[in-house]
N, C-alpha and C positions, 0 to 999 in steps of 0.2 A: 505494500497499498503505500504511495505517494503520500508524506504528508508535506502540506505548502509552510513552509515558514515565512514571516513577514520581518521584513529588515528596515520598512521605513512606514511612520506614521505621522499624524497631526496629533502633536498635543492636544490641539484646542480645536474641537468641532463644533460648527453651527447648526442652532436645531433646528431643520425645516421639517421636519416630518413625522409624527409621533403618533404610537399606538398606544389606543388606551382601551382596556377592559380589564375591570374591576366588579368584585365579588362587593367588598366594603370601599362602600362610595364616600366616605368622608374624606371630609378637606377639598374634593372636586369645583365646590362651589366658590373656592378662593384659586387654587390651584391653575383650572384653566383659563379663566379670564387674565392672570398676572402673566401666562404664557402667550398668550394672544397681545398684551400691552408690549411683553419685549419684543415679541418676532409678530407683526403684525400678519406677517406671508405666510406664518406655518400652517400645514395643513395638520389637522387631526383625522386620522383612523379609526374606528370604534363599533362595537359591536352592542345589539341585545339591549338591554334595559343601560348601558350605560352610554349609548348612544342617544337614548332618550334622555338620559340624565343631563348631559352634556349639552342637548340642544336645549331644555328647559334653561339652563345656567348663561347661554351666549345668547339666547333671543334672536334679535337680527341679523348678528354678527354669524351666527351658525351658518348660515347657508354659502359664506364665501369661502369658510375653513373647515367646515366639517363633513364628513365622508362616511358612508355605512362601509365595513369592509366587505361586504357581500358584491355593491356597488362597483367597488376598486376591485375585487378579484374576479368578477364576471359570475361568482358561483352562489345561489341563493344559499342561505343556514338551512340544516337540514331539519327535521319535527323535532320539537322539545332541545335546538341548539345543539344537538350531538355535535355537528360538524360547523364550528365558526371561522377557525382561523388557521385552520390545517391546511394551507395553502403553498404551491412554490411559490405564487408573488409576493408574498408575507415573507416566506424564509429567507429568499435570494434578498429581500430588501434589508433584512436583519444581518445576513451572513457577509453580505459583498464588502471587501477589503477598499479600501480607498487607492490604491496607486495599483490596483489589479485589473490590466485592460482588458482581460478574458469575461471580468464582472461587470465592467461598465457593458461592454457587446451583448451579455446576457441579459441586464438591464434595458437596452435601446431595443433588443431582439424582441421582448415580452411587455415593453412598454411599464415597465416597474421605477419604484424610486428606492434609492436608499433610505432605510427608516432609522433616524437618531436617536431616539429613546424608547422606552416601551415600560407603560405603565400599568402594572399586571398582578393581582394576588388573587388567593384561589377560591373557588368553591370552600365552603365552610364544614369540611371535612370532619376535625377535630369535636365541633360542637353538634354536627349529626350524630355521630357515635357515641356523644355525651348523653344521650336522650336517652330516658327508661326506654327498656324493653325494645330498642333499635334492633331492625333486623339487618341479616348479610346483604339482603336486596338494598335496603333503604342506603347501605354505606357506600356498595359498588357503584348504586346510582349518581353520589356524592364525588367519585373519583373523577379530577379535573383532568382531563388530557392536553388542551390546548394551551390551558395557560403555563404548565410547567415546560412544556416544548418553548414556547414562545421567551419565557425566562432565561431558561439554558441558553436558549440561541445565542440572545442578546449579551449576556453575562459572557457566553465565550468569546464574543466580540466586541468585548469591552474596549479594543484598541480604538472603538468607534463610536458603537452605541452604548449608551445607558441607560443600564435595567434598574426600574425604581418596582419595588415590591410594598414598600412601607408609607404610608400616608404620611406619618410621623417626620420622613423626608421632604417632602413638599418645599418645607419653606426654606432649607437649609440650599436644596437643588435651584428656588427663585433668588436666592441671595446671590449664588456663584454665577449662575447667567445673566443677572444682571451686572455683576462686577465686572465680567468676562464679554459684553454685547452679545448677548443670545446666546454665547458658547459654552460649551460643558468642559474640563480639562481631566487628562489621562488621568490624573490623580481619583478625581470625583467619582470616573467611571467605573477604577477600579476598584475602588472602595464600596462601589454600589455591585460589583461583579461578585466580591465576599461576599455581603451580605443576601446576596440574590442565591448563590449555591447554597448556602446556609438554609435560606428559607424552604430551598426544593430537598434537601437531605433531611429536614425535623418534618416534611409532607411525607415525601415515602415512609420513614419511620415509621408514624404514625400511622398509615395504610398498611406495612406489612405486620405491625404489631395489632391491630384490629383482625386481620385475615387469621395469621396465626392462631388468636385467641379463638376460633370458631370450629368446629366440626363440621364434616361435610354431611353430618346429620341437620346443622343448622341451616347449610345451604339446602339441604333438599327442600327441608319446611318452609322454604318460600314461593316454590314452585309445582304444578301440577305437571305431576314427569308422569 
């Protein structure tokens, strides 16, 4: 397997395209307007309830800066939101490297854009399984797939992308972007990547522990087999 080794990057990256898909919507009412204030040309891609909430927050400004992920990818969400963000254009945008000409050609070929920040937090799996008499099926249904994939892709590419998983970081991120003409620093992106991988590691550990605590009889009891 050939591994691509990057030898040249930009310390500061202008945030032009953001993907937002959050279960915990705290802080969006302050965060998103400030992002637009810093960069009026900013484009936000979003999904489902997050899209609806941001549209409410931004009001008339939403029409010029907010796009549903399904409109961007050309693929409608599946029933129940099962598949929303698992799309080639999304991951090309997340993993593209600044100085890679082949990646640039792929962006042009697919009419895609590089995504500079991902704001994602996950389905409340821990809260779900903490409820009394929760079933294996209820737990299974609350396992987030697209969220961890986006977090991991953006965190892997911290050379260019800022992975944001914690609403308590919004104020700090806005402060840095204001101080740096709408850009994020490599130092910030690296710190956010550390936090992002810790976030997905804890999430996966919680799922693994829950499944390990159940028997096959618990599984069979959920379904008409």
